Structure formats: structure tokens, C-alpha cells
C-alpha positions as CSV (number, residue, x, y, z in Angstrom):
1,M,37.3,-25.2,-3.7
2,L,34.9,-26.7,-6.3
3,L,30.9,-26.5,-6.2
4,H,28.7,-28.3,-8.6
5,T,24.9,-28.2,-8.5
6,F,22.7,-31.2,-9.4
7,Y,19.2,-30.0,-10.3
8,H,16.2,-32.3,-10.7
9,E,13.9,-30.2,-12.9
10,P,10.4,-32.4,-12.1
11,L,11.0,-32.0,-8.4
12,A,12.6,-28.6,-8.7
13,Q,15.4,-30.0,-6.3
14,A,18.8,-29.1,-5.8
15,S,21.5,-31.1,-4.3
16,Y,25.3,-30.0,-4.3
17,L,28.9,-31.3,-4.1
18,V,31.5,-29.3,-2.6
19,G,35.0,-30.4,-3.1
20,C,38.3,-29.5,-1.7
21,Q,40.7,-29.9,-4.7
22,A,43.9,-29.7,-2.7
23,T,42.9,-32.9,-0.6
24,G,40.8,-34.6,-3.1
25,E,37.8,-34.8,-0.5
26,A,34.1,-34.1,-1.2
27,L,30.8,-33.3,0.6
28,V,27.4,-34.1,-0.8
29,I,24.5,-32.1,0.4
30,D,20.9,-33.2,0.3
31,P,21.3,-36.0,-2.2
32,N,18.4,-37.8,-3.7
33,R,18.1,-41.5,-4.7
34,S,20.0,-41.1,-8.2
35,L,23.3,-41.8,-6.6
36,D,25.5,-42.5,-9.7
37,Q,25.4,-38.9,-10.7
38,Y,27.3,-37.9,-7.5
39,I,29.6,-40.7,-7.9
40,E,30.4,-40.4,-11.4
41,F,30.9,-36.6,-11.0
42,A,33.5,-36.9,-8.2
43,Q,35.2,-39.5,-10.0
44,A,35.5,-37.5,-13.1
45,K,36.9,-34.4,-10.9
46,G,39.3,-36.8,-9.2
47,L,37.4,-36.4,-5.8
48,R,36.5,-38.8,-3.0
49,I,33.1,-38.6,-1.5
50,T,34.1,-38.6,2.1
51,A,31.0,-36.8,3.7
52,V,27.2,-36.8,3.2
53,A,24.9,-34.1,4.9
54,E,21.4,-33.3,5.2
55,T,19.7,-30.1,5.9
56,H,16.4,-31.5,7.3
57,I,14.0,-34.4,7.0
58,H,12.7,-34.0,3.6
59,A,9.1,-34.2,2.7
60,D,9.1,-34.1,-1.1
61,F,11.6,-36.8,-2.0
62,V,13.3,-39.7,-0.6
63,S,16.7,-38.9,0.8
64,G,19.8,-40.6,-0.9
65,S,22.1,-39.6,2.2
66,R,22.1,-42.9,3.8
67,E,22.7,-45.2,0.7
68,L,25.3,-42.7,-0.6
69,A,27.3,-42.8,2.6
70,Q,27.1,-46.5,2.6
71,R,28.3,-46.8,-1.0
72,T,31.1,-44.6,-0.6
73,G,32.3,-45.0,2.9
74,A,31.5,-41.5,3.7
75,Q,30.6,-40.0,7.0
76,L,27.1,-39.0,7.4
77,Y,26.1,-35.9,9.2
78,L,22.5,-35.4,10.3
79,S,20.7,-32.8,12.5
80,D,20.4,-33.4,16.1
81,M,18.2,-30.2,16.7
82,G,14.5,-30.1,17.4
83,P,12.1,-32.2,19.6
84,A,12.7,-36.0,20.0
85,E,9.7,-36.9,17.9
86,W,11.4,-35.3,14.8
87,K,14.9,-36.5,15.1
88,Y,16.3,-39.3,12.8
89,T,15.8,-42.7,14.3
90,Y,18.2,-44.6,11.9
91,A,21.2,-42.1,12.9
92,A,23.0,-44.4,15.3
93,E,22.7,-47.5,12.9
94,A,23.9,-45.7,10.0
95,G,27.0,-44.3,12.1
96,A,25.9,-40.6,11.6
97,I,27.5,-37.9,13.3
98,L,24.7,-35.8,14.9
99,L,25.2,-31.8,14.6
100,K,23.9,-29.2,16.9
101,D,23.9,-25.5,16.4
102,H,27.3,-24.1,15.3
103,D,29.0,-27.5,15.3
104,A,31.5,-27.7,12.4
105,F,33.7,-30.1,10.4
106,H,36.2,-29.8,7.9
107,I,36.2,-31.2,4.1
108,G,39.9,-30.7,3.6
109,N,40.5,-26.9,3.7
110,I,36.7,-26.3,3.7
111,L,35.1,-25.5,6.9
112,V,31.5,-26.3,7.4
113,Q,29.4,-24.9,10.1
114,A,25.8,-26.1,11.0
115,L,23.4,-23.4,11.8
116,H,19.8,-24.3,13.3
117,T,17.4,-22.6,11.3
118,P,14.1,-24.0,12.3
119,G,10.6,-23.1,10.8
120,H,10.2,-25.2,7.6
121,T,10.9,-28.0,10.1
122,P,11.9,-28.0,13.7
123,E,15.4,-29.8,13.0
124,H,16.4,-27.7,10.0
125,L,20.2,-26.8,9.6
126,S,21.8,-24.5,7.1
127,F,25.5,-25.1,6.5
128,L,27.9,-22.0,6.2
129,I,30.8,-22.7,4.2
130,T,34.3,-21.1,4.5
131,D,37.1,-22.0,2.0
132,T,39.8,-21.6,4.5
133,A,42.6,-21.8,1.8
134,A,41.3,-18.5,0.1
135,A,39.6,-16.6,3.0
136,N,39.0,-16.4,6.8
137,E,35.2,-15.6,6.1
138,P,32.5,-17.5,4.7
139,I,31.6,-17.6,1.1
140,G,28.1,-19.0,0.9
141,L,25.5,-20.6,2.8
142,F,23.5,-23.9,2.0
143,T,19.9,-23.1,3.0
144,G,18.0,-26.3,2.2
145,D,14.3,-25.3,2.6
146,F,14.9,-22.3,4.8
147,I,15.6,-19.6,2.3
148,F,14.8,-19.7,-1.3
149,V,15.2,-17.1,-4.1
150,G,12.3,-14.6,-3.4
151,D,10.7,-16.8,-0.8
152,V,11.1,-19.1,2.2
153,G,10.1,-22.4,3.2
154,R,6.7,-23.1,4.1
155,P,6.0,-23.8,7.5
156,D,2.7,-25.6,7.6
157,L,3.9,-29.1,6.3
158,L,4.3,-30.6,9.8
159,E,0.6,-30.0,10.3
160,R,-0.9,-30.1,6.8
161,A,1.3,-33.0,5.5
162,A,2.5,-35.1,8.5
163,G,-0.7,-34.5,10.6
164,V,1.0,-32.8,13.7
165,Q,-1.6,-30.6,14.8
166,G,-1.3,-27.1,16.0
167,T,2.3,-26.8,14.7
168,M,1.7,-24.2,11.9
169,E,1.8,-21.1,13.9
170,Q,4.6,-22.0,16.2
171,S,6.8,-23.0,13.0
172,A,6.0,-19.8,11.2
173,R,7.1,-17.9,14.4
174,Q,10.2,-20.2,14.5
175,L,11.0,-19.3,10.8
176,F,10.5,-15.5,11.6
177,H,13.2,-15.8,14.2
178,S,15.4,-17.7,12.0
179,L,15.4,-15.0,9.5
180,Q,16.4,-12.4,12.0
181,M,19.5,-14.6,12.9
182,T,20.5,-14.0,9.2
183,R,20.9,-10.2,9.8
184,E,24.4,-11.0,11.4
185,L,25.3,-12.5,7.9
186,P,27.1,-10.3,5.5
187,D,25.3,-8.9,2.3
188,Y,27.8,-10.8,0.0
189,L,27.2,-14.1,1.4
190,Q,26.0,-16.5,-1.5
191,I,22.8,-18.4,-0.9
192,W,22.4,-22.0,-2.4
193,P,18.9,-23.1,-1.9
194,G,17.2,-26.5,-1.9
195,H,14.8,-26.1,-4.4
196,G,13.7,-23.7,-7.2
197,A,10.5,-22.6,-9.2
198,G,7.8,-25.1,-9.0
199,S,8.4,-26.8,-5.8
200,A,5.6,-27.5,-3.3
201,C,8.0,-26.6,-0.5
202,G,7.2,-22.9,-0.8
203,R,4.7,-20.5,-2.3
204,A,6.3,-18.7,-5.1
205,L,10.3,-19.5,-5.5
206,G,12.3,-18.0,-8.1
207,A,13.7,-19.6,-11.0
208,I,17.2,-18.4,-10.5
209,P,19.6,-20.9,-9.2
210,Q,21.3,-18.9,-6.4
211,T,21.1,-15.5,-4.7
212,T,23.0,-13.4,-2.0
213,I,21.7,-12.8,1.4
214,G,21.9,-9.1,0.6
215,Y,19.7,-9.4,-2.3
216,E,17.1,-11.2,-0.4
217,R,17.2,-8.9,2.3
218,R,16.2,-6.2,-0.1
219,F,13.8,-7.9,-2.5
220,N,12.4,-11.3,-0.6
221,W,9.0,-10.4,1.0
222,A,9.9,-12.5,4.0
223,F,12.8,-10.1,4.8
224,T,10.7,-7.0,4.4
225,T,8.0,-8.1,6.7
226,T,9.4,-6.7,10.0
227,D,6.4,-7.4,12.3
228,E,6.1,-11.0,13.6
229,A,2.3,-11.4,13.6
230,A,2.0,-9.9,10.1
231,F,4.8,-12.4,8.8
232,V,3.0,-15.3,10.5
233,Q,-0.2,-14.5,8.6
234,A,1.6,-13.9,5.4
235,V,3.6,-17.0,5.2
236,L,0.6,-19.2,6.2
237,E,-1.6,-17.6,3.6
238,G,-2.4,-19.2,0.3
239,Q,0.0,-22.1,0.5
240,P,-0.7,-24.8,-2.2
241,E,-2.2,-28.1,-1.2
242,P,0.8,-30.5,-0.1
243,P,0.6,-33.6,-2.1
244,F,-0.4,-36.8,-0.2
245,Y,3.0,-38.4,-0.6
246,F,4.7,-35.6,1.7
247,A,3.5,-37.4,4.8
248,Q,5.0,-40.7,3.4
249,M,8.4,-38.9,2.5
250,K,8.5,-37.5,6.2
251,R,8.1,-41.0,7.7
252,V,10.5,-42.6,5.4
253,N,13.1,-40.1,5.8
254,K,12.8,-40.2,9.5
255,V,13.2,-43.8,10.0
256,G,15.6,-44.5,7.1
257,P,14.9,-45.1,3.5
258,A,15.3,-48.6,2.2
259,M,18.5,-49.3,0.2
260,L,17.8,-49.5,-3.5
261,G,20.9,-51.5,-4.8
262,A,21.0,-52.6,-8.3
263,Q,17.5,-52.5,-9.9
264,A,16.0,-54.7,-12.4
265,L,13.3,-53.4,-14.6
266,P,9.7,-54.6,-13.7
267,P,8.4,-57.4,-16.1
268,Q,6.2,-56.7,-18.9
269,E,2.6,-58.2,-18.3
270,T,0.2,-59.4,-20.7
271,L,-3.3,-58.7,-21.9
272,E,-4.6,-61.3,-19.4
273,Q,-2.7,-60.0,-16.4
274,L,-3.9,-56.5,-17.2
275,Q,-7.5,-57.7,-17.1
276,R,-6.8,-59.3,-13.8
277,Q,-5.2,-56.1,-12.4
278,L,-8.2,-54.2,-13.4
279,D,-10.7,-56.6,-12.2
280,D,-8.8,-56.6,-8.8
281,K,-9.1,-53.0,-8.7
282,R,-5.4,-52.5,-8.9
283,R,-4.0,-49.1,-10.1
284,V,-3.2,-49.2,-13.6
285,I,-1.6,-45.7,-14.9
286,D,-1.7,-44.9,-18.7
287,T,1.4,-42.6,-19.1
288,R,0.5,-41.5,-22.7
289,P,-0.2,-37.7,-23.5
290,A,-3.7,-36.4,-22.7
291,D,-5.0,-36.1,-26.2
292,R,-3.8,-39.7,-27.2
293,Y,-5.4,-41.0,-23.9
294,A,-8.6,-39.3,-24.5
295,D,-8.9,-40.6,-28.0
296,G,-9.1,-44.2,-26.8
297,Y,-8.2,-45.7,-23.4
298,I,-8.6,-48.9,-21.5
299,P,-11.6,-48.6,-19.0
300,G,-10.4,-48.4,-15.4
301,T,-7.1,-46.7,-16.2
302,I,-6.0,-43.5,-15.0
303,N,-3.8,-41.1,-17.1
304,I,-0.9,-39.4,-15.8
305,P,1.4,-38.2,-18.8
306,L,5.1,-39.0,-18.2
307,N,5.9,-35.3,-18.5
308,G,7.2,-32.7,-16.1
309,S,4.3,-33.1,-13.6
310,F,4.4,-36.9,-13.6
311,L,6.0,-37.3,-10.2
312,T,3.8,-34.7,-8.7
313,W,0.4,-36.6,-9.4
314,A,2.0,-39.9,-9.3
315,G,2.7,-38.8,-5.6
316,W,-0.8,-37.7,-5.1
317,L,-2.6,-40.8,-6.9
318,L,-0.4,-43.9,-6.6
319,P,-0.7,-46.2,-3.5
320,Y,2.4,-46.8,-1.4
321,E,0.9,-50.0,0.2
322,H,0.0,-51.7,-3.1
323,P,1.5,-52.7,-6.4
324,F,0.8,-50.6,-9.3
325,V,1.3,-51.0,-13.2
326,L,2.0,-48.6,-15.9
327,I,1.3,-48.5,-19.7
328,A,4.2,-46.7,-21.1
329,D,6.3,-46.7,-24.2
330,Q,9.2,-49.3,-23.7
331,T,11.8,-46.7,-24.2
332,E,10.4,-44.8,-21.2
333,V,9.9,-47.6,-18.6
334,Q,13.4,-47.2,-17.1
335,E,12.9,-43.4,-17.0
336,A,9.5,-43.8,-15.2
337,Q,10.8,-46.4,-12.6
338,Q,13.9,-44.2,-11.8
339,A,11.6,-41.3,-11.5
340,L,9.0,-43.0,-9.1
341,Q,11.9,-44.2,-6.9
342,L,12.8,-40.7,-6.1
343,I,9.6,-40.4,-4.2
344,G,9.7,-43.8,-2.9
345,L,7.1,-45.5,-5.1
346,D,9.0,-48.8,-5.2
347,Q,6.0,-51.1,-5.6
348,F,6.3,-50.8,-9.6
349,A,4.9,-54.2,-10.3
350,G,4.9,-54.3,-14.2
351,Y,4.3,-52.4,-17.2
352,L,2.5,-53.0,-20.6
353,P,3.6,-51.2,-23.7
354,T,1.4,-48.7,-25.5
355,E,0.8,-51.2,-28.1
356,I,-1.7,-52.7,-25.6
357,I,-4.2,-50.3,-26.4
358,Q,-4.5,-51.7,-30.0
359,Q,-4.3,-55.5,-28.8
360,W,-7.2,-54.6,-26.5
361,K,-9.2,-53.4,-29.3
362,E,-8.3,-56.3,-31.5
363,A,-9.4,-58.6,-28.8
364,G,-12.7,-57.1,-29.1
365,L,-12.7,-55.3,-25.8
366,P,-14.3,-51.7,-25.6
367,L,-12.2,-48.8,-25.7
368,E,-13.5,-45.4,-24.0
369,H,-13.2,-41.9,-25.1
370,L,-13.1,-38.7,-23.0
371,Q,-15.2,-35.7,-24.2
372,A,-13.5,-32.4,-24.4
373,M,-14.8,-29.1,-25.4
374,G,-13.6,-25.5,-25.5
375,A,-14.9,-22.7,-23.0
376,A,-16.5,-20.8,-25.7
377,E,-18.7,-23.8,-26.6
378,L,-19.5,-24.4,-23.1
379,C,-20.2,-21.0,-21.8
380,Q,-24.0,-20.8,-22.7
381,R,-24.9,-23.9,-21.0
382,I,-23.0,-23.2,-17.9
383,G,-24.3,-19.8,-17.6
384,Q,-27.9,-21.2,-17.9
385,G,-27.3,-23.6,-15.2
386,E,-27.5,-26.5,-17.4
387,L,-24.2,-28.0,-16.4
388,P,-22.4,-28.2,-12.9
389,V,-19.0,-27.2,-12.9
390,I,-16.2,-28.7,-11.0
391,D,-13.0,-26.8,-10.6
392,V,-10.1,-28.9,-10.0
393,R,-7.4,-26.2,-9.2
394,G,-5.9,-25.4,-5.8
395,A,-8.0,-23.7,-3.3
396,S,-6.0,-20.4,-3.4
397,E,-6.4,-20.4,-7.4
398,Y,-10.3,-20.8,-6.9
399,R,-10.4,-17.9,-4.5
400,E,-8.4,-15.7,-6.9
401,G,-11.3,-16.3,-9.6
402,H,-13.6,-19.1,-10.7
403,I,-16.9,-19.8,-12.6
404,H,-20.0,-18.8,-10.8
405,G,-21.3,-22.0,-8.8
406,A,-18.3,-24.0,-9.6
407,I,-17.5,-26.7,-7.0
408,N,-14.0,-26.6,-6.0
409,I,-12.2,-30.0,-5.5
410,P,-8.4,-30.0,-6.3
411,V,-7.6,-32.8,-8.5
412,G,-5.5,-34.6,-5.7
413,Y,-8.5,-34.8,-3.5
414,L,-11.2,-35.8,-6.2
415,E,-11.1,-39.5,-5.2
416,Q,-11.8,-38.9,-1.5
417,Q,-14.8,-36.3,-2.5
418,L,-16.4,-38.2,-5.2
419,L,-19.7,-37.8,-3.3
420,K,-19.8,-34.0,-4.1
421,I,-20.0,-34.9,-7.9
422,P,-23.5,-34.9,-9.3
423,A,-24.4,-38.3,-10.7
424,G,-26.5,-39.1,-13.6
425,Q,-25.8,-35.8,-15.6
426,D,-23.5,-34.0,-17.7
427,V,-20.5,-32.3,-15.6
428,V,-17.8,-30.0,-16.7
429,V,-14.3,-30.3,-15.3
430,H,-11.8,-27.8,-15.6
431,C,-8.4,-26.4,-14.3
432,Q,-6.3,-23.5,-15.3
433,A,-5.1,-24.7,-18.9
434,G,-6.5,-28.3,-19.3
435,A,-3.6,-30.5,-18.0
436,R,-5.0,-31.2,-14.5
437,S,-8.6,-31.4,-15.6
438,A,-7.5,-34.2,-18.2
439,I,-6.2,-36.3,-15.1
440,A,-9.4,-35.5,-13.3
441,A,-11.6,-36.7,-16.1
442,S,-9.6,-39.9,-16.2
443,I,-10.3,-40.4,-12.6
444,L,-14.0,-39.8,-12.7
445,A,-14.3,-42.3,-15.6
446,A,-12.3,-44.8,-13.5
447,H,-14.9,-44.4,-10.8
448,G,-18.0,-44.7,-13.2
449,F,-18.7,-41.2,-13.9
450,K,-19.1,-41.3,-17.6
451,Q,-21.2,-38.2,-18.4
452,H,-18.4,-35.4,-17.9
453,I,-16.8,-32.9,-20.3
454,N,-13.1,-31.8,-20.0
455,M,-12.9,-27.9,-20.6
456,K,-9.8,-28.6,-22.6
457,D,-8.6,-24.8,-22.6
458,G,-9.3,-24.3,-19.0
459,F,-10.3,-21.3,-16.9
460,A,-7.5,-19.3,-18.5
461,A,-9.5,-19.5,-21.9
462,W,-12.8,-18.5,-20.0
463,E,-11.3,-15.7,-18.4
464,K,-9.6,-14.4,-21.7
465,A,-12.8,-14.5,-23.4
466,G,-14.3,-12.1,-20.9
467,L,-16.7,-14.7,-19.6
468,P,-18.2,-13.9,-16.1
469,V,-15.7,-14.6,-13.1
470,E,-16.3,-14.4,-9.6
471,K,-13.2,-13.2,-7.4
472,E,-12.5,-13.6,-3.7
473,R,-9.1,-11.7,-3.5
474,L,-6.7,-12.8,-0.5
475,T,-5.6,-10.1,1.9
476,G,-1.9,-10.6,2.3
477,T,0.9,-8.2,3.3
478,H,2.8,-9.1,0.1
């Protein structure tokens, strides 16, 4: 048996290839849209991808299962569990085999058994793996978004992201009972999760790539909480805001993602085309680092730096229904396109190289600048009530500690709550360390709020300096 992990750092997403070296067959579990990585790895190891399987309908990335199965001629395996409204609608068209609880199939000498583990989603499966050539007992469990290192999959996404009201508590109770089911599994069993630290599919995932069921039983808070009511309260408490794009991903992955095929780069646009895009209120994203953007940017653009958080904020801020344009270094355009496709942002209509900033200036067009100051510089004016404060961190971060009188609007919700921003006066915008507030400052500027100051070192610097902090501690069981 051969096992290989493909880990996408920005999404904190793991997919896996399991191969039977005796027969040359391989199974890919939870692939994303970067299909070449799986095909090339299999070829390098002398394997044929004969099966593709999904643990559940994903919310944080577009599944590559359907297209990978089509490209390789592999058999597609999907869940047949859960209510009708949350089953795959494209399964028959794709020729998928639908799996129920305890259904099994073979990849050469490897036995794959589906276990229904609802909670994160109603249809969720985990895959129990037995290398029958070496043992008659299982070696590991692919848990998808069921069990993570140190945490479990959040059960609130159907309600908070997909809008299915009244499902959070029910899902949390299902998750509790799924965890009880694992008590029958041996301590030595390896756990291969679908996500690592940084994923929004859980609250506090560990950064270690794998674990064992025995270790999690001892040290994972979710296993040590034995009262169902207490577990439900704890697992729903303090979950981060799900990005807007999660709802889109749920829909896309349920009905069947579009096939990408070979993709050409979007065209390079001109200064005149950029002006028309801005006049038409199309979204233009400047991907330069925040400090370069602040030093001079084209009015109406929004700054999302092309770094490890790019996909998260692109998913929050880019429209799925309209084309958009990027300002990016030419060497990074393909990287940006491939990243955006992972979350279904396929409406990438064009790009402009970063030299457009200088061309804009040379054409006699105005550049704007973002004002930034440190916490120490701002504390006196804030303390005297001269400056309203907008805290763009998450709600749970805000409750843990905030500046007196600060208005909490998480950056992803800022455009929907602009009426809360005081107009016609200086306003301070801050997050924890300065990255999110830089994005927020660009959003405010694009919507005509010119009198704002980015607290560049964030709440962390405010707190470190011993400046006044209000706290509203959460009362959880872990």
C-alpha cells in the first residue's frame, strides 16, 4: 500500500492518493481542481487512478472529483446518505456509485469501507482503509471534515453558509453521536483529516498532518466532552464567520462543478479598458502587497494581496456572477488564475500588470494614498472620543477583547454594513495585526470613505502597549 498527501496551504486542504502497488491501482480522495498533481504523481509511481471518492459535499473549495474521474476513466464514488435535498444531483449523469453506511469496494488489495459520520454535513462519509495484503484489520480512517487534529468539523455551515435554517443544533447532535460511534475503533487507527490549521471548516485545527484515534480520544476536547447538551453548546460557540463563498461552493459541488479542461490565461487589458471597468463599477482587485498599495493606488480598486490569505478574501469579496479584473505582476497571473479556480472564481476576465500604476500616473490621472498610523499615535485621540473605531476582526475575537466603543464589522461584511460607518469625519480601522484592516481600508476608500486611518500594527500592538481593553469572555466547556 502506498499513501501520499497533497496539501494546499492557502486552503489548508488535504487530499490523498492510496495505491495498491501489487495491482497498480490507485484511489484519490477529495481532490481539488488541480488535477495534474494527482495524475502526474500516479504516473511517476507506476499507478493508474481507477477510483475517485468524496467524503462529503465540500463548502470551501470546488471538488475536482467529477473531472478527475472523467479524465482518467476512474470510477466515481459519492455518498448516498442524508436527506434528499443534500444529495448529489449529478451522480447518475457522472456514472457514480452511491455509497451507504458500511458499503465497501476494493482498490487492488486495499479494502475501502464507507462509514456514515454525519454532523459537519448530513451526507458525510469517512473511509476505513484495510491493507488486506498485510493485515486483516484496518490501518487508518480518512475522516474528511469529521475529525481533525485537536478539533472536529463545524456543524453550523448548513445554516450559516447555505441558509438552511434550524439545522445547527440538529447537526451538532449528529456530530456528537458520530463521535460515539468511533469508540468501537482501535486506538492505533491512524486518522487522515481533510484539513489542517487555518481552515474555516473548524475552530482550532492542529497543524500536525495526521493523528490516531487513541490520541484524539485522550486530548481532543470533542472526545472528552461526554454530555451531549454541553457538547452542542461548546461546538457551536465561537465558530468563525464562514466566508460568503461557502454557500456558492455547496451549490456548485451538489449540482456538479463545471469542467475546466485546458485553460488559457485571461487577456491583458489596457488603461482605457481599466477606466471603463471602473466606470462600470466592475470589481478591480490590486494584488500588490498592502504597503505598496497604500503608497499609491488607482481610485476604485480594492487591495487583496496575493499571499497566503488571498483565496480567503477573494472568496469574500469577488462576485461569482460578474467578471472581474486583477492588477498583478505578470509572473503571478497564472498562479492567481489557478488559485481562483480552486474556489470556482472562473470569471477572471482580464489582468493589468503592476506597471499600470505608473502608466496611470503618467497619463495625468490621480493616485490615492491610504493613511496609516500606529496604535501609540492614535491612543490619545481615541481615548478622548475624537476618533470612531471600526474593528474588522471576527465577532469572537472582538468579544475576547476590544477598544472601548469600537464598532465590530468583520471585514467580509463591511460592504453590507457601510451605513454603520460615520461619514464626513476621521475613522480608525483596525484588525489584529494590520492585514485585514488594510483590505478594509481599501474597501472603504472604494466606496467613497476617504477620511479613515488604518491602525497598521493592529489590536495586538494596542494590547501590548497596555492600553485600555474591554473583554467579554466566552463561557465554553473547553
